N, C-alpha and C positions, 0 to 999 in steps of 0.2 A: 503494500499499500504507499501511495507517496505521500510524504511529510506535509500535512497539512499546516503545521504550526505557525508558519509567516503567513500563514493567509486569513488566520483570525484575528479580529478585534476585540479585544477584552473589555471586562466592565467598566474598567477606569477612564478608558477613551470613548466608550459610548453614554455614558452619563453626561459629557458635556451635551450632549445632543437631546436629551429625554430628561423631563422629569417625572420618574412613575409616581401614580397615584396610588399603587397598590403595591401589590409584589415583584420584585424585580425578577420577574419570570422571560419565558421564549418568549409569550408576544411583546413585551416591554424591551427585550432584546431586538425584536426585528424593527420594532416602529424606531428606535433608534438608529439602527442602521440602515433604513431608507435615508435616513435625514443626514445621516454622516456621509454615505455615497454620494447623495445628490450636493452634497457641500466638495466632496474632495476629488470626483470623478466627472470629468466635464464631458465626457462620452454620454454618461447617464444621464448627465443632466439635461443635455440637448434632446436626448431622446424623451424623456419628459417633459417640457415643454412641445416638442412635436405631437406628442401625444394629447396635448391640451388642447391644441390648435388643429387635432383631428376633424374630418368632416364627416356628420354622419346622414345616411338617408333610410330611414324608416320604410321599409316593405312588408305587405301584408301575404304571409303563407297560410293559406288554410283558417284564416281569420285570425292568426296568433303575428305578432310583430318579429320580425328581424332587422336588425339595426346594421344596414352595411355600412362600415369603416372605410375613410380612406387614410391609408396610415403608411406612407412610400418608404419607411424605414424598415417595414416589415417582408419586404421583398428578398432581406437575406435569409429569413425563414420559409415563406410563403415557396420560393422557388430553389431551396435548397435541395442539392442532389444527394439522396440516402442512398444509392443502390452499393452493392458490397464492395464494389471496386472504388469507388469516390469516398466511402468510408477508410478504405484499407491504406489509403494513401494519403489523407489529412492527418493532421494531428488533432486531437479529441480536445475542442474547446472546454471541457466541462473538469479537466482536468487541472491539478491546481498550477502544475508547471507551465500550462499554456495559458492561464488568464491572463488579463491585461494586468500592470502593476497596480494599479490604482484597485483593482476589484478586490474585496476582503468581505469576509463573511462570519456567521455563527454557527456552533456547533449544533445540531440538533440530534440527541441522542449519542451513543458513539459510533454510527455509519453516517450520518449526512451531515452535510454544510447548507446552511441559506446562502442563498448570495443574490443580489439583484440582477432581475433580468433587465440586459442594455438594449432591449428591442420588445420595450414593452405593449400590449394591448390593452389594458386596465389597469385601473389605479393600483399601485402598490406591488406591483406585479414582481414575484419572487421566482426563482428557479431552488431547487431544494434536491441538491446532487449528493449521490453517492459518492463516499469518500474512496471508496475502490472502484477502479474502472470495471465495469461488469455490465451485460447485456440488460437492456431494457425490456425487463420480464417481469411480470405483477404479482405471479402466484407466491412468492416466497414473500413479499415486502407488502402484499395488503394491509396487513396489522398495523406497520408501519405509517401507511399511508392514512388510516384511523386515527393512531396516535397524533400524528401530525395535523391533521384536521383539527381536533380534540386541543393541541395547545393551542392554537391561533384564536380559537372561538368563533361566537356565532357573526362574527363582520365578516368573516372569510368563507372562503370555500377553496379546496383542493382540486387537483385535478391530475389525471395521467392519461397519457397518449402513447397507445400502443406504439412497438416499433415500424409498423406499418400503415400508420394512423394519423401521421403528422407529428411525428418525434422528429425533430432534425436532428438529435443526437441518438439514432438507435443502438448505438453503441454503448453508449453510457446510462446505468439506471439514474432517471430525475422524475421529479415529481415538479407541479408551479402550484402557487397560490396567489389569489388577487382578494383584491376588496369585491363583496359578494353586491354591493348596492348596484342595481341599474342593469343587471343580466337578466333577459325575458326568461328564461327556464324556470328561475326560483320565483321568477312573478305569476307565470303561468301554473306553475305547482305549489304556490302557497300555502293551498287547505294540507299539502300532504306533509311541508314542513310545518305544520301545527302538532302533528301528529306527535304521541312519546308512547309507542308501542314496545314492551318489554318483550315480545317474541319479532321475529324479522316479518314485516309486513310488506306487502309489494303494492306498488301502485301504478298504472298507467292510464292513459286516454287515448279515447278511441279516435280517430282520424284526425291525431295531431299530427302537426307538420313535420316530425319525424317518429320513428318507434324510440321509444326510450322507455323504460323499466326504472322504476325509483323502489329501493328497498330500505326502509327504515327500521332501526332496534335501539333499544338501548345498550344491548348485551353484546359485548365485543367478539368474545369467543363464537358465539353462535352466529354473527352475522359475518366474520370471518368462515366459518366450516360451510354454510350457505354459500358466500361467493364463492368459495372452492368448487362446487358441487353443477354452479351456473356455469361457472368456466369450463369445466369439463362438458356440459351437456351443450354448450354455443359452440364449442370445437363439433362436436358429434353433429350436431345440427349443420353446420356451414361445411362439413369436411374437410378437416385439417388435423393434421397432425400436430402442429406448431401452434404457438398462442392465437387463439382467434382474432379478427380484426374487432378491436374495442376501445371507445374512449370511456372516461369514468370522471364521475365529479362529485364529490365529496362533499356535506357540509355538519356541522354541529351546533345545535341548539336544544334547550329543554332536555340536556343531559342525553340526546340522540341523535345516532347519525343517521343520515340521508344518503344513501350513494346512487346517485344515477348512472345506469347502465347504458351505454351508447353503443351498441352493437353495429357494425361496418358491415358495406359489401364489398367496398374498395378502397383505396388510397385517394385516387384523386379523379375528378370527373374527366369527361372527353374535352370540354370546352379548353381544359388546360392545356392541351394536346391540339387545340384546334392551331389554324392559322388565319390571318386576318382578321375581319370583323365578327368570324366564330369566337377568337380566342376572348377567354377570361381567366386570368392568371389568380384563379381561386382553389387555394390547397385546404380544405377544413379539416379542422382538429376541434379539441374539444370545446375550446372557447367560441369557436365558429358556428359547433353545432347547438351550442348555449343561445344564441342568436344575437352575437355580435361579429359579422362575418366581413373578414379583413378582405381588402381590396387594395393592393398596392399601387396598381398602375392607374394614373389617372382617367385614360381615356376608357377603361374598362369599368370605373366607378360610375363613369359619366353613363355610361349607357346599358349597363345591367338592371334587369327589372325582377319584377316578383317572379316572372315567369321562368326566368333563367334561374334566379335563386329554388325555386321548386324543382326544378328538374336536377338542378345539382345536389340538393338535399336527397331525391329521391335517388339517386345513381349512387352516391356514398354511402348511405344508410342500408341497413337490412331491411329486406322487402319484408311484406306483410305474411306470406306464406311461411318463411322461415322463421320469424318473430313471431307468430301463432304458435307452431311446433315448439319453440323455443321454451314460450311461456307456459304450455302443457307440461312439458316436462320437468318443470323448477316448481310448479304453483303446489 
């Protein structure tokens, strides 16, 4: 494992950027980290300024709002080459020896470090990277994702992008976290988020803009066991021997986790590879599927329509037939 000691910012330095009102815990350290990095890392400061100036165009898909976001800086992630040959040739940008000099982080348990995302889509956008360079796979680390969500609290959400589902670093395990306010999916499932079940409770909406399943529980171990079974059944339904295509979003409130499982049909839509006016550089990951769809090219943002978005979402998410088969298997 690489040595992360030189990349940690310690409490004595963090306290200059935040006066905690309660316990000096992980949430307080993250808040201070965001301020410290904004003050000392010009690249991040410019990116946050760009995000504040981002343009939005709300579109209606099946009666639900999708916010298309013009965010030119995100072209780095949207157009990232994630084929095996490219990954093998480039240095991993989540390994500590390859981080920019100004980039510092705070530890989360013994295996992860929280860093500021230099290409944010939402406010307070973090990357929580494994300290060890290992593949982007969720089965063995789902519990860590739940623990991270709890540590951040109700004003945040966390996410996982599968290695073929929008992760721009499929060779290095990482999660992300952002401020929860203003994300359409959470507004659409507000009633689900108010539940506080002891056992795993499943929720979904008929004829929603995408096929998404919400699983809620107060019991961590029970939710972990259910998730592994759901993952196994999804692999069976989609006929894959690898990790099935999947994005996850997780919230924690009322002492309850809610995991939104977004099963996929494929990585990128046909319009991504098209030419001329048919091309739309859109590569949906978890945040895009949650209702904030990044469009980094100005001409593409200007011409994208609700019909385009509906087609993109239908292409990259799991079709009705297999989604229903999966539900039947895990209920």
